[in-house]
FIGU-546693 format. One record per atom (N, C-alpha, C): residue in three letters; x, y, z. Coordinates in steps of 0.2 Angstrom, whole numbers, padded with zeros to 4 digits, always signed. Example, Ala and Ser with C-alpha at 12.3 -4.5 7.8 and 13.67 -1.06 7.14 Angstrom:
BEGIN
ALA+0066-0028+0039;ALA+0062-0022+0039;ALA+0066-0016+0039;SER+0064-0011+0035;SER+0068-0005+0036;SER+0064+0000+0039;
END
This chain:
BEGIN
SER-0172+0242-0394;SER-0170+0238-0390;SER-0163+0239-0382;ILE-0165+0233-0378;ILE-0160+0236-0373;ILE-0155+0230-0374;ILE-0149+0233-0374;ILE-0142+0230-0375;ILE-0137+0232-0373;GLY-0132+0224-0372;GLY-0127+0226-0367;GLY-0121+0219-0365;LYS-0117+0220-0361;LYS-0114+0214-0359;LYS-0117+0209-0353;PRO-0115+0206-0353;PRO-0119+0201-0346;PRO-0119+0206-0338;ASN-0126+0207-0335;ASN-0124+0209-0328;ASN-0124+0216-0330;VAL-0126+0221-0331;VAL-0127+0227-0332;VAL-0134+0230-0329;GLY-0137+0227-0329;GLY-0145+0228-0327;GLY-0149+0228-0334;LYS-0150+0226-0340;LYS-0154+0226-0342;LYS-0160+0224-0341;SER-0161+0220-0338;SER-0167+0214-0337;SER-0169+0219-0331;SER-0166+0220-0326;SER-0169+0226-0320;SER-0171+0232-0324;PHE-0169+0234-0327;PHE-0170+0241-0332;PHE-0178+0241-0336;LEU-0180+0235-0338;LEU-0184+0232-0341;LEU-0191+0233-0335;ASN-0190+0227-0332;ASN-0194+0228-0324;ASN-0196+0235-0323;LYS-0193+0239-0321;LYS-0191+0245-0320;LYS-0199+0248-0323;LEU-0198+0249-0331;LEU-0201+0251-0333;LEU-0210+0249-0334;VAL-0208+0241-0333;VAL-0216+0239-0336;VAL-0220+0240-0328;GLY-0215+0239-0322;GLY-0218+0239-0318;GLY-0221+0232-0313;TYR-0217+0227-0317;TYR-0216+0219-0312;TYR-0211+0214-0317;GLU-0210+0210-0314;GLU-0205+0207-0316;GLU-0205+0202-0323;ARG-0204+0207-0327;ARG-0205+0203-0336;ARG-0199+0198-0335;SER-0195+0201-0335;SER-0187+0197-0335;SER-0185+0195-0330;VAL-0182+0188-0328;VAL-0179+0186-0322;VAL-0171+0191-0321;VAL-0172+0191-0317;VAL-0165+0195-0315;VAL-0161+0191-0309;SER-0154+0191-0309;SER-0152+0185-0306;SER-0144+0189-0310;PRO-0140+0189-0303;PRO-0131+0189-0302;PRO-0129+0184-0308;ILE-0131+0177-0309;ILE-0129+0174-0312;ILE-0126+0176-0322;PRO-0124+0178-0323;PRO-0123+0178-0331;PRO-0125+0173-0333;GLY-0131+0174-0339;GLY-0133+0171-0344;GLY-0141+0170-0343;THR-0144+0174-0336;THR-0151+0171-0338;THR-0155+0173-0341;THR-0155+0177-0346;THR-0159+0179-0350;THR-0157+0176-0355;ALA-0157+0173-0360;ALA-0157+0170-0366;ALA-0163+0171-0374;ASP-0166+0171-0372;ASP-0169+0174-0376;ASP-0172+0180-0377;PRO-0172+0184-0381;PRO-0175+0191-0382;PRO-0183+0192-0378;VAL-0183+0198-0373;VAL-0188+0198-0370;VAL-0193+0203-0373;ASP-0197+0204-0375;ASP-0201+0208-0378;ASP-0206+0212-0374;ASP-0210+0217-0374;ASP-0216+0221-0369;ASP-0218+0226-0374;ARG-0222+0226-0376;ARG-0227+0230-0378;ARG-0231+0235-0373;ILE-0228+0242-0372;ILE-0233+0248-0367;ILE-0236+0255-0370;VAL-0239+0258-0367;VAL-0240+0263-0370;VAL-0235+0267-0365;TRP-0232+0273-0367;TRP-0230+0278-0365;TRP-0234+0282-0364;ASN-0234+0288-0358;ASN-0236+0292-0356;ASN-0245+0292-0357;LYS-0248+0284-0355;LYS-0254+0284-0358;LYS-0259+0288-0354;GLY-0264+0290-0359;GLY-0272+0293-0357;GLY-0270+0302-0358;THR-0264+0304-0359;THR-0260+0309-0361;THR-0260+0311-0370;GLU-0261+0318-0371;GLU-0258+0320-0378;GLU-0252+0316-0380;ASN-0247+0315-0376;ASN-0242+0315-0376;ASN-0239+0306-0378;GLU-0245+0301-0375;GLU-0243+0295-0377;GLU-0241+0292-0384;VAL-0237+0285-0383;VAL-0233+0284-0387;VAL-0234+0276-0388;PRO-0234+0273-0391;PRO-0235+0265-0390;PRO-0228+0264-0391;LEU-0223+0258-0387;LEU-0218+0255-0389;LEU-0217+0249-0385;LEU-0213+0247-0391;LEU-0210+0241-0390;LEU-0204+0240-0387;LEU-0202+0235-0382;LEU-0196+0236-0378;LEU-0194+0230-0376;ILE-0187+0229-0381;ILE-0185+0221-0382;ILE-0178+0221-0377;ASP-0180+0216-0372;ASP-0172+0214-0368;ASP-0168+0210-0370;THR-0163+0209-0371;THR-0158+0206-0376;THR-0153+0201-0370;ALA-0152+0196-0373;ALA-0144+0192-0368;ALA-0140+0196-0367;GLY-0137+0195-0363;GLY-0130+0199-0363;GLY-0125+0196-0368;MET-0122+0200-0369;MET-0117+0199-0376;MET-0110+0198-0373;LYS-0105+0191-0372;LYS-0101+0190-0370;LYS-0094+0188-0378;LYS-0088+0191-0373;LYS-0084+0191-0379;LYS-0084+0182-0383;LYS-0082+0182-0391;LYS-0080+0176-0393;LYS-0080+0170-0389;LYS-0073+0173-0388;LYS-0068+0168-0384;LYS-0070+0165-0379;TYR-0075+0167-0376;TYR-0078+0165-0369;TYR-0085+0160-0370;GLN-0088+0160-0378;GLN-0092+0157-0377;GLN-0090+0150-0382;ASN-0095+0144-0381;ASN-0094+0136-0384;ASN-0100+0137-0390;PRO-0098+0137-0396;PRO-0101+0137-0404;PRO-0108+0133-0402;ASP-0108+0130-0399;ASP-0113+0125-0397;ASP-0118+0127-0393;SER-0117+0131-0388;SER-0120+0133-0382;SER-0126+0140-0380;ILE-0128+0138-0378;ILE-0135+0144-0377;ILE-0133+0150-0377;GLU-0125+0151-0374;GLU-0125+0157-0374;GLU-0121+0159-0383;HIS-0120+0156-0385;HIS-0120+0159-0392;HIS-0124+0160-0397;LEU-0130+0156-0396;LEU-0135+0158-0399;LEU-0138+0165-0395;SER-0140+0165-0390;SER-0141+0170-0386;SER-0137+0175-0390;THR-0130+0175-0389;THR-0127+0182-0393;THR-0131+0182-0401;LEU-0132+0180-0404;LEU-0132+0179-0412;LEU-0140+0180-0411;TRP-0145+0179-0407;TRP-0152+0183-0407;TRP-0153+0189-0406;ALA-0147+0192-0399;ALA-0146+0198-0399;ALA-0145+0204-0405;LEU-0139+0200-0407;LEU-0136+0203-0414;LEU-0143+0204-0417;LYS-0147+0200-0421;LYS-0151+0200-0423;LYS-0157+0206-0421;VAL-0157+0206-0417;VAL-0161+0210-0412;VAL-0161+0216-0413;ILE-0154+0218-0415;ILE-0150+0226-0416;ILE-0153+0228-0423;THR-0150+0223-0426;THR-0152+0223-0433;THR-0158+0226-0435;ARG-0165+0226-0433;ARG-0171+0226-0434;ARG-0175+0231-0429;CYS-0170+0235-0425;CYS-0172+0238-0419;CYS-0173+0246-0422;GLU-0174+0250-0419;GLU-0174+0257-0423;GLU-0169+0260-0418;ILE-0169+0261-0409;ILE-0164+0264-0406;ILE-0163+0259-0402;GLY-0156+0257-0401;GLY-0152+0255-0397;GLY-0151+0258-0391;LEU-0152+0256-0383;LEU-0150+0258-0378;LEU-0146+0254-0375;LEU-0138+0256-0377;LEU-0133+0253-0375;LEU-0131+0255-0367;ILE-0133+0247-0363;ILE-0134+0249-0355;ILE-0126+0249-0353;LEU-0125+0251-0349;LEU-0117+0251-0346;LEU-0116+0251-0338;ASP-0112+0247-0337;ASP-0111+0247-0329;ASP-0106+0254-0328;ALA-0110+0259-0324;ALA-0106+0264-0320;ALA-0100+0262-0316;LYS-0103+0258-0312;LYS-0095+0255-0309;LYS-0090+0254-0312;GLU-0091+0250-0315;GLU-0086+0248-0319;GLU-0082+0249-0327;GLY-0085+0258-0328;GLY-0084+0260-0333;GLY-0085+0255-0340;ILE-0081+0258-0346;ILE-0081+0255-0352;ILE-0077+0251-0353;ASN-0078+0245-0355;ASN-0072+0240-0357;ASN-0070+0239-0366;LYS-0068+0234-0368;LYS-0068+0231-0374;LYS-0074+0228-0376;GLN-0078+0225-0371;GLN-0083+0221-0376;GLN-0087+0229-0377;ASP-0090+0232-0371;ASP-0095+0236-0374;ASP-0094+0240-0379;MET-0086+0242-0382;MET-0084+0245-0387;MET-0086+0241-0392;ARG-0084+0234-0393;ARG-0088+0230-0397;ARG-0095+0229-0400;ILE-0098+0230-0395;ILE-0105+0232-0394;ILE-0107+0237-0398;ALA-0105+0244-0396;ALA-0105+0248-0399;ALA-0104+0249-0405;SER-0099+0246-0409;SER-0097+0245-0415;SER-0101+0243-0420;PHE-0106+0239-0416;PHE-0112+0234-0420;PHE-0116+0238-0421;VAL-0120+0242-0416;VAL-0123+0247-0417;VAL-0121+0251-0422;THR-0114+0253-0422;THR-0113+0259-0428;THR-0114+0255-0434;GLU-0110+0249-0436;GLU-0111+0246-0441;GLU-0117+0244-0446;ASN-0122+0245-0442;ASN-0131+0243-0443;ASN-0134+0250-0445;TYR-0130+0255-0444;TYR-0133+0263-0443;TYR-0141+0264-0442;LYS-0139+0261-0432;LYS-0142+0263-0429;LYS-0143+0268-0423;SER-0149+0271-0422;SER-0149+0278-0417;SER-0147+0273-0411;SER-0143+0278-0406;SER-0144+0274-0399;SER-0142+0279-0394;ILE-0145+0278-0388;ILE-0142+0282-0381;ILE-0138+0279-0376;ILE-0132+0280-0374;ILE-0127+0276-0370;ILE-0129+0280-0364;VAL-0132+0272-0359;VAL-0137+0274-0352;VAL-0132+0270-0348;PHE-0128+0275-0343;PHE-0124+0272-0338;PHE-0129+0270-0332;ASN-0131+0264-0330;ASN-0135+0261-0326;ASN-0130+0260-0317;LYS-0132+0258-0313;LYS-0131+0256-0307;LYS-0128+0266-0305;TRP-0129+0269-0306;TRP-0126+0277-0307;TRP-0125+0280-0298;ASP-0132+0275-0294;ASP-0133+0276-0286;ASP-0127+0273-0285;LEU-0121+0268-0287;LEU-0116+0266-0282;LEU-0110+0271-0286;THR-0110+0274-0288;THR-0105+0277-0289;THR-0102+0285-0286;GLN-0106+0285-0281;GLN-0106+0292-0277;GLN-0101+0294-0274;ASN-0098+0286-0270;ASN-0092+0287-0266;ASN-0087+0289-0271;LYS-0085+0286-0278;LYS-0081+0289-0281;LYS-0077+0295-0283;ASN-0082+0298-0282;ASN-0081+0309-0284;ASN-0078+0309-0291;VAL-0082+0305-0296;VAL-0081+0308-0302;VAL-0088+0310-0305;SER-0088+0314-0309;SER-0093+0319-0311;SER-0096+0314-0316;LYS-0102+0317-0319;LYS-0105+0315-0325;LYS-0101+0319-0332;GLU-0097+0323-0332;GLU-0094+0328-0336;GLU-0088+0321-0337;GLU-0085+0319-0333;GLU-0080+0317-0333;GLU-0082+0310-0336;TYR-0087+0305-0336;TYR-0089+0301-0339;TYR-0090+0302-0346;ILE-0094+0307-0347;ILE-0097+0310-0353;ILE-0089+0310-0357;LYS-0085+0315-0354;LYS-0077+0314-0359;LYS-0073+0308-0359;ALA-0075+0304-0355;ALA-0070+0296-0355;ALA-0076+0293-0363;THR-0083+0294-0363;THR-0086+0290-0367;THR-0086+0293-0373;ARG-0085+0299-0374;ARG-0084+0301-0381;ARG-0076+0300-0384;LEU-0071+0296-0380;LEU-0066+0296-0382;LEU-0066+0286-0386;LYS-0069+0283-0379;LYS-0067+0277-0379;LYS-0073+0274-0385;LEU-0079+0278-0385;LEU-0085+0276-0391;LEU-0087+0280-0397;ALA-0081+0282-0400;ALA-0080+0288-0404;ALA-0085+0287-0409;GLY-0087+0282-0409;GLY-0092+0281-0417;GLY-0098+0282-0415;LEU-0099+0283-0409;LEU-0106+0284-0406;LEU-0108+0292-0403;SER-0103+0296-0408;SER-0103+0303-0405;SER-0109+0307-0405;TYR-0115+0304-0409;TYR-0120+0308-0412;TYR-0124+0305-0405;SER-0123+0299-0400;SER-0127+0298-0395;SER-0128+0301-0390;PRO-0135+0304-0386;PRO-0134+0305-0381;PRO-0131+0301-0376;VAL-0128+0304-0370;VAL-0124+0298-0363;VAL-0130+0302-0358;MET-0134+0296-0354;MET-0137+0296-0349;MET-0137+0294-0341;PHE-0137+0293-0338;PHE-0136+0290-0330;PHE-0143+0288-0327;CYS-0142+0282-0325;CYS-0150+0283-0321;CYS-0147+0275-0317;SER-0152+0273-0313;SER-0153+0268-0308;SER-0158+0263-0308;ALA-0158+0258-0313;ALA-0164+0252-0313;ALA-0166+0252-0306;LYS-0163+0250-0301;LYS-0164+0249-0295;LYS-0171+0253-0290;SER-0168+0259-0291;SER-0171+0265-0288;SER-0176+0268-0293;GLY-0175+0268-0299;GLY-0178+0271-0305;GLY-0177+0278-0304;TYR-0171+0279-0302;TYR-0170+0286-0305;TYR-0166+0287-0313;GLN-0169+0293-0315;GLN-0169+0294-0322;GLN-0171+0290-0327;ILE-0174+0283-0323;ILE-0175+0280-0327;ILE-0183+0281-0335;ARG-0186+0284-0334;ARG-0192+0289-0339;ARG-0189+0294-0341;GLU-0182+0297-0338;GLU-0178+0303-0346;GLU-0177+0297-0350;VAL-0174+0292-0347;VAL-0170+0288-0353;VAL-0175+0287-0359;ILE-0182+0284-0359;ILE-0188+0284-0363;ILE-0189+0291-0366;ASP-0189+0295-0362;ASP-0193+0300-0367;ASP-0185+0303-0370;LYS-0178+0302-0369;LYS-0175+0304-0374;LYS-0174+0299-0380;ALA-0177+0293-0378;ALA-0176+0289-0384;ALA-0182+0292-0389;ILE-0189+0294-0387;ILE-0193+0296-0390;ILE-0192+0302-0395;GLU-0187+0307-0390;GLU-0185+0311-0396;GLU-0181+0311-0400;VAL-0176+0304-0398;VAL-0171+0303-0406;VAL-0175+0298-0410;ALA-0181+0295-0408;ALA-0183+0292-0415;ALA-0187+0297-0419;LYS-0191+0302-0416;LYS-0194+0308-0421;LYS-0186+0310-0425;ASN-0183+0313-0421;ASN-0176+0315-0425;ASN-0173+0308-0429;ARG-0173+0305-0429;ARG-0172+0299-0435;ARG-0177+0300-0441;ARG-0181+0299-0440;ARG-0187+0300-0441;ARG-0188+0307-0448;LYS-0184+0313-0445;LYS-0185+0320-0449;LYS-0183+0318-0456;LYS-0189+0324-0459;LYS-0186+0322-0466;LYS-0182+0330-0469;LEU-0176+0328-0470;LEU-0173+0334-0471;LEU-0173+0337-0479;SER-0172+0344-0480;SER-0173+0346-0487;SER-0166+0345-0490;ASN-0167+0343-0496;ASN-0162+0344-0502;ASN-0155+0350-0501;ARG-0158+0355-0499;ARG-0154+0359-0499;ARG-0150+0360-0492;ALA-0153+0357-0487;ALA-0150+0355-0478;ALA-0145+0352-0482;LEU-0146+0345-0484;LEU-0143+0338-0485;LEU-0137+0341-0490;ILE-0137+0345-0495;ILE-0132+0350-0500;ILE-0126+0353-0494;LYS-0129+0356-0492;LYS-0123+0360-0485;LYS-0122+0357-0482;SER-0123+0352-0478;SER-0120+0347-0475;SER-0116+0344-0477;LEU-0117+0342-0484;LEU-0111+0338-0489;LEU-0105+0341-0490;GLY-0108+0348-0489;GLY-0102+0353-0494;GLY-0097+0353-0487;VAL-0100+0355-0481;VAL-0096+0355-0475;VAL-0093+0346-0472;SER-0094+0342-0475;SER-0091+0334-0476;SER-0086+0334-0478;THR-0087+0338-0484;THR-0082+0336-0489;THR-0075+0340-0488;LEU-0077+0347-0484;LEU-0071+0349-0482;LEU-0068+0346-0478;MET-0069+0345-0473;MET-0069+0341-0468;MET-0063+0335-0469;LYS-0066+0331-0472;LYS-0064+0324-0477;LYS-0065+0324-0484;ARG-0059+0325-0489;ARG-0059+0327-0494;ARG-0061+0319-0496;PRO-0066+0318-0502;PRO-0066+0312-0505;PRO-0060+0309-0509;PRO-0062+0300-0508;PRO-0055+0299-0513;PRO-0052+0299-0520;GLN-0046+0298-0521;GLN-0045+0299-0528;GLN-0046+0291-0532;THR-0047+0293-0539;THR-0047+0287-0542;THR-0044+0289-0549;ASN-0036+0285-0550;ASN-0035+0287-0557;ASN-0032+0295-0557;GLY-0031+0296-0550;GLY-0027+0303-0552;GLY-0034+0310-0550;LYS-0038+0305-0551;LYS-0045+0310-0551;LYS-0049+0311-0544;ARG-0050+0316-0542;ARG-0053+0317-0535;ARG-0061+0315-0538;LEU-0065+0313-0532;LEU-0070+0311-0531;LEU-0076+0317-0531;LYS-0078+0318-0535;LYS-0084+0324-0534;LYS-0091+0322-0532;ILE-0094+0323-0528;ILE-0101+0322-0526;ILE-0106+0329-0527;ARG-0110+0330-0533;ARG-0113+0334-0533;ARG-0121+0334-0530;PHE-0122+0328-0529;PHE-0129+0329-0527;PHE-0132+0326-0522;ILE-0136+0327-0517;ILE-0137+0321-0510;ILE-0145+0322-0511;THR-0148+0316-0508;THR-0157+0317-0507;THR-0157+0311-0501;GLN-0161+0312-0499;GLN-0164+0307-0493;GLN-0171+0302-0496;
END
């Protein structure tokens, strides 16, 4: 699913992928209300072709700016529901603005629902006069979106098409990793490292012991 706050370029991103205006693009926030989905075959005609379901969601505003009876409120609820059902969330951010509190709230919802994600800075072509490197953006992202420390960070321009294909290629790679089956031995080893980094809680003065893990 393609998620994010209003006017970060989600609909433009989908349109560039499918090659026509599937979603209406407008500078007016709230243009997209219902989730818009499109099925495509990525790398069609090659040995690497992959069927994809792309879902463009409404921009999610802060609750305090939403009337409970408005279409905006319903659109946000529909967008959140899409996140609970998707496999990969493409969190679209505005590279000109950077990360704000609403971006952080949306990222938290992705984390709480145990979804894989890719953090995508759109409008990268509009930042070239800022003299800010991708490495600086990534460093700031890891600080502000610590809950998505596992997520790749990418940069694109939905307007020009810059790095659009690479984002989808990365999403397919992430999906494959998400479905990967790990051996019990690898899981137990990882569990051992995790419990060394953060010890389990105590109950009645006794430390909880985790003896086994499986997928």
